[in-house]
C-alpha positions in Angstrom: 6.7 -163.4 -15.2 4.6 -160.9 -13.2 3.5 -161.9 -9.6 -0.2 -161.5 -10.7 0.4 -163.8 -13.7 2.1 -166.4 -11.5 -0.7 -166.3 -8.9 -3.3 -166.9 -11.7 -1.4 -169.9 -13.0 -1.0 -171.3 -9.5 -4.7 -171.0 -8.9 -5.6 -172.7 -12.2 -3.1 -175.4 -11.5 -4.6 -176.0 -8.0 -8.1 -176.3 -9.6 -6.9 -178.6 -12.3 -5.2 -180.7 -9.7 -8.4 -180.8 -7.7 -10.3 -181.9 -10.8 -7.7 -184.7 -11.5 -7.9 -185.9 -7.8 -11.7 -185.8 -7.8 -11.7 -187.5 -11.1 -10.3 -190.6 -9.5 -13.7 -191.1 -7.9 -15.9 -190.2 -10.8 -17.8 -193.4 -10.5 -19.5 -192.1 -7.4 -20.0 -188.5 -8.7 -23.2 -187.2 -10.4 -23.0 -187.5 -14.2 -21.4 -184.5 -15.8 -20.2 -182.9 -12.6 -16.5 -182.7 -13.6 -17.3 -181.8 -17.2 -19.0 -178.7 -15.7 -15.8 -178.0 -13.7 -13.9 -178.0 -17.0 -16.3 -175.3 -18.3 -15.8 -173.3 -15.1 -12.0 -173.4 -15.7 -12.4 -172.5 -19.3 -14.5 -169.4 -18.4 -11.8 -168.3 -15.9 -9.1 -168.6 -18.5 -11.1 -166.7 -21.2 -11.8 -163.9 -18.6 -8.1 -163.7 -17.9 -7.1 -163.5 -21.6 -9.9 -161.4 -23.0 -11.6 -159.2 -20.4 -11.1 -155.4 -21.0 -9.2 -154.9 -17.7 -6.7 -156.9 -15.8 -8.6 -159.1 -13.3 -7.5 -160.0 -9.8 -8.2 -163.8 -9.6 -8.9 -164.0 -5.9 -12.2 -162.0 -5.7 -13.3 -163.6 -9.0 -12.8 -167.1 -7.5 -14.4 -166.2 -4.2 -17.4 -164.7 -6.1 -17.7 -168.1 -7.9 -17.8 -169.9 -4.6 -20.4 -167.6 -3.2 -22.5 -167.9 -6.3 -22.4 -171.7 -6.0 -23.6 -171.5 -2.4 -26.5 -169.2 -3.2 -28.2 -172.1 -4.8 -28.4 -173.8 -1.4 -30.0 -172.1 1.6 -29.4 -168.7 3.1 -27.4 -170.2 6.0 -24.8 -171.9 3.9 -22.0 -169.3 3.4 -18.4 -168.9 2.3 -16.5 -167.2 5.1 -13.5 -165.2 4.2 -10.9 -164.5 6.9 -12.7 -161.5 8.4 -16.1 -163.3 8.4 -14.6 -166.3 10.0 -12.8 -164.2 12.7 -16.2 -162.5 13.4 -17.9 -165.9 13.7 -15.3 -167.2 16.1 -15.5 -164.1 18.2 -19.3 -164.4 18.4 -19.3 -168.0 19.4 -16.3 -167.7 21.8 -17.9 -164.7 23.4 -14.7 -162.6 23.5 -12.7 -160.3 21.3 -9.9 -157.8 21.7 -11.2 -154.2 21.6 -12.1 -151.1 23.6 -15.5 -152.5 25.0 -18.3 -150.3 23.7 -21.5 -150.9 21.9 -22.2 -148.4 19.1 -24.9 -147.4 16.8 -25.1 -144.8 14.0 -26.8 -141.5 14.9 -26.8 -138.5 12.5 -24.1 -140.2 10.3 -21.7 -140.7 13.2 -21.0 -143.7 15.5 -22.5 -143.0 18.9 -21.9 -145.0 22.1 -24.9 -146.9 23.3 -23.2 -148.2 26.4 -19.6 -149.0 27.5 -19.1 -152.5 28.7 -18.7 -152.3 32.5 -15.1 -152.9 33.5 -13.8 -152.6 29.9 -11.1 -150.1 28.8 -13.6 -147.5 27.5 -15.6 -147.7 30.7 -12.4 -147.3 32.7 -11.4 -144.2 30.7 -14.8 -142.5 31.3 -16.5 -143.0 27.9 -20.2 -142.5 28.4 -23.5 -143.4 26.7 -24.3 -140.8 24.1 -20.6 -139.9 23.3 -20.1 -139.4 19.6 -16.9 -140.9 18.1 -16.0 -138.3 15.5 -12.5 -139.6 14.6 -10.5 -142.8 15.1 -6.8 -142.4 14.8 -7.4 -138.9 13.3 -9.6 -140.2 10.6 -13.2 -139.0 10.3 -15.9 -141.6 11.1 -18.6 -139.8 9.2 -20.6 -142.2 7.1 -19.0 -145.4 8.5 -21.2 -148.4 9.1 -21.4 -150.2 12.5 -19.2 -153.0 11.2 -16.6 -150.6 9.7 -16.4 -148.8 13.1 -16.1 -152.2 14.9 -13.2 -153.1 12.6 -11.4 -149.9 13.5 -11.9 -150.3 17.2 -10.9 -154.0 17.4 -7.2 -155.0 17.3 -4.6 -157.0 19.3 -4.8 -156.8 23.1 -2.3 -154.3 24.5 -2.4 -152.0 21.4 -3.6 -148.4 21.7 -6.3 -146.6 19.7 -7.1 -142.9 19.9 -10.7 -141.8 19.7 -11.9 -138.2 19.3 -15.1 -137.9 21.4 -17.7 -135.2 21.1 -19.9 -134.9 24.1 -23.1 -132.9 24.8 -22.3 -129.9 26.9 -18.7 -129.7 25.8 -17.6 -127.2 23.1 -14.8 -129.3 21.5 -14.1 -133.0 21.0 -11.5 -134.5 23.3 -9.0 -137.3 22.5 -9.0 -140.5 24.5 -6.2 -143.0 23.9 -7.5 -146.4 25.0 -5.5 -149.6 25.3 -7.4 -152.5 23.8 -7.9 -155.6 26.0 -9.8 -158.9 25.8 -13.5 -158.1 26.1 -15.8 -160.8 27.3 -19.4 -160.5 25.9 -22.2 -161.9 28.0 -25.1 -164.1 26.8 -26.9 -163.0 30.0 -26.4 -159.2 30.0 -28.6 -158.8 33.1 -30.8 -160.8 35.4 -32.7 -159.5 38.4 -35.6 -160.0 40.9 -38.9 -158.8 39.5 -42.0 -158.4 41.8 -43.6 -161.4 43.3 -40.4 -163.5 43.9 -39.9 -163.9 40.2 -36.4 -164.1 38.8 -36.0 -162.5 35.4 -33.2 -163.6 33.0 -32.4 -162.0 29.8 -30.7 -164.5 27.5 -29.5 -162.5 24.4 -27.6 -165.2 22.4 -25.9 -168.6 22.7 -22.1 -168.6 22.9 -19.7 -171.0 24.7 -20.6 -169.7 28.1 -24.4 -169.4 27.8 -25.2 -172.4 29.9 -22.9 -171.5 32.7 -24.1 -167.9 32.7 -27.8 -169.1 33.1 -26.7 -171.5 35.8 -25.0 -168.7 37.7 -28.0 -166.4 37.3 -30.5 -169.0 38.5 -28.3 -169.7 41.6 -28.0 -166.0 42.4 -31.8 -165.4 42.0 -32.5 -168.4 44.2 -30.3 -166.9 46.9 -32.3 -163.7 46.6 -35.5 -165.5 47.2 -36.8 -166.3 43.7 -39.4 -169.1 43.5 -40.4 -168.5 39.9 -38.5 -167.9 36.6 -39.1 -165.7 33.5 -36.6 -166.5 30.7 -36.6 -163.8 28.0 -35.5 -165.2 24.6 -37.0 -162.4 22.5 -34.7 -161.2 19.6 -32.3 -164.0 20.5 -30.8 -165.0 17.1 -29.4 -168.3 18.4 -26.0 -169.8 18.4 -24.4 -173.0 19.7 -26.7 -176.0 19.9 -24.9 -177.6 22.9 -25.5 -174.5 24.9 -29.2 -174.6 24.2 -29.1 -178.1 25.6 -27.2 -176.9 28.6 -29.9 -174.3 29.3 -32.8 -176.7 29.0 -31.3 -179.4 31.2 -31.1 -177.0 34.1 -35.0 -177.1 34.2 -35.8 -180.8 33.3 -35.2 -184.2 34.8 -31.9 -186.0 34.1 -31.8 -188.3 31.0 -34.6 -186.4 29.3 -34.4 -186.1 25.5 -33.9 -182.4 24.8 -33.4 -182.3 21.0 -32.2 -184.5 18.2 -30.8 -183.8 14.7 -31.0 -185.6 11.4 -28.8 -185.1 8.3 -27.6 -186.9 5.2 -24.6 -188.4 6.9 -24.8 -190.7 9.9 -22.5 -188.4 11.8 -25.2 -185.7 11.7 -27.8 -187.9 13.4 -27.5 -187.2 17.1 -29.7 -187.3 20.2 -29.1 -184.9 23.1 -30.2 -185.8 26.6 -30.1 -183.8 29.8 -27.4 -184.6 32.3 -27.8 -181.9 35.0 -27.6 -183.6 38.4 -29.6 -181.1 40.4 -32.0 -179.3 38.0 -34.5 -176.7 39.2 -37.8 -178.6 38.8 -40.1 -176.8 41.2 -40.2 -173.3 39.9 -43.1 -172.2 37.6 -41.4 -171.1 34.3 -42.5 -168.7 31.6 -40.4 -168.2 28.4 -40.9 -165.1 26.3 -40.4 -165.4 22.5 -41.0 -163.3 19.5 -40.4 -163.4 15.7 -36.7 -162.6 16.4 -36.2 -165.8 18.5 -34.4 -168.2 16.3 -32.3 -171.4 16.1 -30.9 -172.3 19.5 -33.5 -170.0 21.1 -36.2 -172.0 19.4 -34.6 -175.3 20.7 -34.9 -174.0 24.2 -38.5 -172.8 23.8 -39.7 -175.8 21.8 -38.1 -178.3 24.1 -39.5 -176.8 27.3 -42.9 -176.5 25.6 -42.9 -180.1 24.4 -41.9 -181.3 27.9 -44.6 -179.2 29.5 -41.9 -177.5 31.6 -42.6 -173.9 30.6 -45.4 -171.7 29.4 -44.5 -169.8 26.2 -45.8 -166.2 25.9 -45.4 -163.8 23.1 -45.3 -164.1 19.3 -44.5 -167.0 16.9 -40.8 -167.5 16.6 -38.7 -167.1 13.5 -38.6 -170.7 12.3 -34.9 -171.6 11.8 -34.7 -175.3 12.5 -31.5 -176.2 10.8 -28.0 -176.9 12.0 -24.8 -175.5 10.4 -21.3 -177.0 10.5 -18.2 -175.0 9.8 -15.4 -176.6 7.7 -12.1 -174.8 7.7 -10.6 -174.8 4.1 -7.1 -176.1 3.8 -4.4 -173.7 2.8 -6.4 -170.5 3.6 -7.8 -168.5 6.4 -11.3 -169.1 5.1 -14.1 -171.6 6.0 -17.3 -173.0 4.7 -20.4 -172.8 6.8 -22.8 -175.4 5.6 -26.3 -176.6 6.6 -25.8 -180.2 7.5 -28.9 -181.2 9.5 -32.3 -180.3 10.7 -33.2 -180.4 14.4 -36.3 -181.8 16.0 -37.9 -181.1 19.4 -38.7 -184.0 21.8 -42.2 -184.4 20.3 -40.6 -185.0 16.9 -41.5 -181.7 15.3 -39.4 -179.7 12.9 -40.1 -176.0 13.2 -38.1 -175.1 10.1 -39.6 -172.4 7.9 -38.1 -172.0 4.4 -37.1 -168.4 3.8 -35.2 -166.3 1.3 -32.1 -164.3 1.8 -34.0 -161.0 2.4 -35.8 -162.5 5.3 -32.5 -163.9 6.8 -30.8 -160.5 6.4 -33.6 -158.9 8.3 -33.1 -161.2 11.2 -29.4 -160.4 11.3 -30.0 -156.6 11.2 -29.6 -156.2 14.9 -30.1 -152.5 15.0 -33.6 -152.3 13.7 -36.4 -154.4 15.0 -38.8 -152.8 12.5 -36.9 -154.6 9.7 -37.8 -158.0 10.9 -40.0 -160.0 8.6 -43.7 -160.4 9.4 -44.3 -163.0 12.2 -44.9 -166.5 10.9 -48.6 -167.2 10.3 -50.6 -168.4 13.3 -52.8 -170.4 10.9 -52.6 -174.1 11.9 -54.9 -175.4 9.2 -52.2 -177.3 7.3 -49.5 -177.4 10.0 -48.4 -180.9 11.1 -49.6 -181.7 14.6 -47.6 -183.1 17.5 -48.2 -183.7 21.2 -46.4 -182.6 24.3 -45.6 -184.9 27.2 -49.1 -184.3 28.7 -50.9 -184.6 25.3 -51.3 -181.0 24.4 -51.3 -180.3 20.7 -48.4 -178.3 19.2 -47.6 -177.5 15.6 -44.5 -177.8 13.4 -43.3 -176.3 10.2 -43.4 -172.6 10.9 -41.6 -171.6 14.1 -42.6 -172.1 17.7 -46.2 -171.0 18.4 -46.6 -169.6 21.9 -49.1 -171.0 24.4 -50.3 -167.4 25.0 -50.1 -165.0 22.1 -49.4 -161.4 23.1 -48.5 -159.0 20.3 -45.9 -156.4 21.2 -47.2 -153.0 22.1 -47.4 -150.5 19.2 -46.1 -147.0 20.1 -48.4 -144.1 19.3 -47.3 -141.9 16.4 -45.2 -139.2 18.2 -43.5 -141.7 20.5 -42.7 -143.9 17.5 -41.1 -141.1 15.6 -39.1 -140.1 18.7 -37.8 -143.7 19.1 -37.0 -144.1 15.4 -34.8 -141.0 15.5 -33.2 -141.7 18.8 -34.3 -138.4 20.3 -34.9 -139.8 23.8 -31.3 -141.1 23.7 -29.9 -137.7 22.6 -31.9 -135.6 25.1 -31.0 -138.0 28.0 -27.3 -137.6 27.1 -27.7 -133.8 27.2 -29.8 -133.8 30.4 -27.4 -136.3 32.3 -24.4 -134.1 31.4 -26.0 -130.9 32.7 -28.0 -132.4 35.6 -25.7 -134.8 37.6 -28.4 -135.6 40.1 -31.2 -136.5 37.7 -34.2 -138.7 38.8 -35.0 -141.8 36.8 -38.2 -142.6 38.8 -40.2 -139.7 37.2 -40.0 -136.9 34.7 -40.7 -133.6 36.6 -42.4 -130.6 35.0 -39.3 -128.7 34.2 -37.7 -131.7 32.6 -40.9 -132.4 30.6 -41.0 -128.8 29.3 -37.4 -129.0 28.3 -37.9 -132.3 26.6 -41.0 -131.3 24.6 -39.2 -128.1 23.6 -36.3 -130.2 22.4 -38.7 -132.4 20.4 -40.2 -129.4 18.8 -36.8 -128.0 17.9 -36.0 -131.3 16.2 -39.2 -130.9 14.1 -40.8 -134.0 15.6 -44.2 -134.6 14.0 -47.0 -133.9 16.5 -48.6 -130.9 18.3 -48.0 -130.1 22.0 -51.4 -131.5 22.7 -50.5 -134.8 21.0 -47.3 -134.9 23.0 -49.2 -134.4 26.2 -51.6 -137.3 25.3 -48.6 -139.5 24.7 -46.8 -138.3 27.9 -46.7 -141.8 29.5 -44.9 -143.4 26.5 -42.6 -140.4 25.9 -41.7 -140.1 29.6 -41.0 -143.8 29.9 -38.6 -143.7 26.9 -36.8 -140.8 28.4 -36.6 -142.5 31.8 -35.2 -145.6 30.2 -32.3 -143.7 28.6 -31.6 -141.8 31.9 -31.7 -145.1 33.7 -29.1 -146.5 31.2 -26.8 -143.7 32.1 -27.3 -144.1 35.9 -27.2 -147.9 36.1 -26.4 -149.5 32.7 -28.5 -151.8 30.6 -30.1 -153.6 33.5 -31.6 -150.3 34.9 -32.8 -149.4 31.4 -34.4 -152.8 31.0 -36.4 -152.5 34.2 -37.9 -149.2 33.0 -38.6 -150.6 29.5 -40.4 -153.6 31.0 -42.9 -151.4 32.8 -44.7 -150.8 29.5 -44.1 -154.2 28.0 -47.4 -156.1 27.5 -45.7 -159.5 27.0 -43.7 -159.1 30.3 -46.8 -157.9 32.1 -48.9 -160.8 31.0 -46.2 -163.3 32.0 -45.9 -161.6 35.4 -49.6 -161.8 36.0 -49.5 -165.5 35.4 -46.4 -166.2 37.4 -47.5 -164.2 40.4 -50.4 -166.5 40.9 -48.7 -169.8 40.1 -47.8 -171.9 43.1 -46.4 -174.9 41.1 -44.7 -175.7 37.9 -47.8 -177.1 36.2 -50.2 -174.4 37.4 -49.0 -171.8 34.8 -50.9 -173.8 32.2 -54.1 -173.7 34.1 -53.8 -170.0 34.9 -53.2 -169.2 31.3 -56.2 -171.3 30.3 -54.1 -173.6 28.2 -55.8 -177.0 27.9 -54.0 -180.1 29.4 -54.6 -182.1 26.2 -56.6 -182.1 23.0 -56.8 -179.2 20.5 -55.3 -175.9 21.4 -57.4 -172.8 21.5 
């Protein structure tokens, strides 16, 4: 008997055994359920006997499982061993690798930034470096995930990268020893003007609450008396970490969020337990259509409790909770939606969406692929009330107190950003001008930059480029700042032209108390919202 034939029989036997075991409780099963299982097994056997080619049973069975789950919601998924490992790495906030963030430019993986202190950073890998080979194999045409799979591995193992760098004639090999890389939920936080502490919270992993707590303490020691929490493009993560973030800003024993599911074990209420929360600072939270799940718990809870003013766009609308069930006898798992969550006012912000919309949220490399923002129309939306009586709405994401659409780049600047030309020129300039200035783009630099844009066939005349000089220069300065001081320095430049950030700063700079942000933003204390 062949090994493949033996595996097929073993799988069928396991499924028949499952049917026999489940049949013992047929009295509680929906009518006809196990008869349909018999049909499924019959189809499998006929495929094995009659299909034109020999069939590997494992992907066939996995395909059947995935097809079954497609009839549920987009968040319920079968996780094979690789998917499950990726999920655990994301929630644990650590993995073994070389410590670089990559994107695809001109068909090759290109380093966005090395993680400070990681192996690649120590070996001198720079932003803009192009990885042309991994272990002697070309990387042309690989996706970001395929590159990540090649770079990750067991801690202590080496991997050789061939790096092409602007200003150097030939690629050079770097042999980097992998180590445990700790990813940060708070990639940066800093003092903004007017004694405002700014915290960028990018996701929710096991350390998110402690990272925010550390950032708040450090900003307070630097003189902060106000807080801006940026949750834009935050896809969410662990629910308990969302609770941890909220409780740092509200009174102890305050209801933060609660969940309801079919089983009693999914009905839970989460209360704050922070002993010394920060209650006096005025707080503004920034959200957009990419703020989802745990990010919406934080935003919605702070809004319901009248603890923070929300500025930006309507959030994504993912108000469901997923549980992960490891599957016995395999390295796979089932991620299943088991409950919906509700903010303190009792509202669900869940918006039903199809798989295409979900995929666009998870496409981290392209903000333009996000679905349209949820409608701001509240005609048919269920109404709820905050602690002070303000009206808020459910059923379609979190609606901000102050709506500020993101700035739209003019045509030339948009084309430059879409093609990563500022990134590429900054790499070249930084390699050939070691003492570059990030505060301004001088005339020689501007001439060289525009000449580069023309050589790259960027749409737009020299006159149009001159009209868009502020936007084009800021994009270039942002990328130069990234090379000089990392993501934090790049963020500070980017925020200079961010209308959502600027509107929030204008409110915070005038607020002297936690409640005053609502008055300064002309948000009514109670009654219908404007």
